[in-house]
N, C-alpha and C positions, 0 to 999 in steps of 0.2 A: 560367481556373475548373479549370482540371488541378489547380491548388495547393488547391481547395479541400478534398479530403480531409484532403491536407498540413497544412491549417489548425486545422482539426476538433480533429485527431489531435492536434497538441501543444498546441491546447487541453484536451483531453482528459485527456489523459496530465498537462499540469504542472498543472490543477488538483486531480488526483488528489494528485500526490508536494505541493501545497498541505495538502491536509489532511492525509497521513500525517506531513508533516515536522512540523506543529505539533502534532500530536498529540504525537509525539519528543517537540521539542523542547521545547515551551511544556505544555499541556496536562495533561499526564502530570503533569514534575516540579510544576505549582502543586497538584495536585490532590495528590502523593504529600507534598508540605510542612503540609498539612493535618493536626491535633492526630490524636493517634492514628490510628484508621483512617476518617476524616473523609470521605476521597476515595473509601474504595472502592462506595460506592454511585454515585457518582456513574463510577467506571471502570467497574463493573458493568451500569450502563445503557449507557453509551456502547458496552462490548461485545454489548450486543443491539443497538443501532441500526444502528453501522457493518457489524455482523457479520451482515445484511441488504442491507446497501447493495453495501458496499464490494468482493465476489463480480464485482457485474454489471457494476463500472466498472472490474475487474482486466480480467475476460475479453471487454467490449466494448472497452478498451485494448488488448488482444495483436489484436480482430479486427478494429481500425481500422489498425494495423502489419501484419494480412498483406493485406489493401484496397489498403494503400498501395504494398506490394512489389509486387502484381499490377498494380496500373495503372501503376508506375515500371520495369514489370520491362524489364532492360538499360541500366535506365540508370546511369548513374554515380554514381547515388545510394542504389543498391537495395542493397550492400554494410550501406553507416551503420542504414537503416529495416529489415533483417534483424537485425542485431544489437541494435539495438534491442529487437526484436516477440521476441528469442530472452530479451534479459533482463528484460522480462516476465513470458514464459513463466516464466524460474528464479524470479521473484519469488511468482510465483501455488504452481508446488511447493513454495517453503518454507515460504506461507501455509497449505497442506494438511498439510504435514507436521512443520510448529514450531509454526506463530503459534493455527491452527485451535483444535486440543486445546486448550490455554490459552484460549484465548479461551471456547470453549464452557465448560470449567467456572467461570473468572471470571462469565459471562454470570446465571450461574445462582448464586451465592453471595450471601448476605444477611449482617447484621451479627452475625446470632445463629448461624447456622450456617456458618463457615470454618474451613479444613481449617488444623490444624496449620501448615504453611508456605506460606500462603498469599503472606505478603510474597517469598519466594522464585521461588513461580512467579509475579509479575508482574513480578519483576525480571528473569526470565527471559526471561519476555515482552517486555519494553521491549529486550531487548539484541539478540535477532532480529529486534525491528519495525526499530532502526537499522540494522541490515545489510540488512535490505528494503527501508529509503528510499535507502539505497547504491545499493543495483542500479534502484531506480526512477529515482533521479536520474540516474543515468547512462543511462538507455534514453531520461531525455526530453532531456537533453543532447545525445546522437546526435539523435533525431528533429529539434531545433532545431537542427543542425547541417545536418541534411537536408534541414530545410525553405529555409535562407539560402544 
């Protein structure tokens, strides 16, 4: 029963990684290949929907990592858990400083009211997002190693 928190943490973080990886590797590239600005409405809607859900998911994942650390305090896997949780903190800081400002603008765009540099803003968001995905994949990997 002691590993229940560990399993929940790995599952929650793993699902978050899956969503973020799918957005980075599949969803946004598919939307970007649509003619002209065909994928813009979907990206804008995605920014609104995921912008409401993901903060809870990221913060919840950090809380789970912190609770797991406390539960296992003094154990051999604590350094892995702390490092993974710290990486989640880095991902949240990255989100707040780099991704959320762009995401907030994208969420308000419509096809008739786009800034001149809208494509560059989307590319910048995508680059930052790939880095964030690498950070959370690393956290997930460390959590998984700590579990097994």
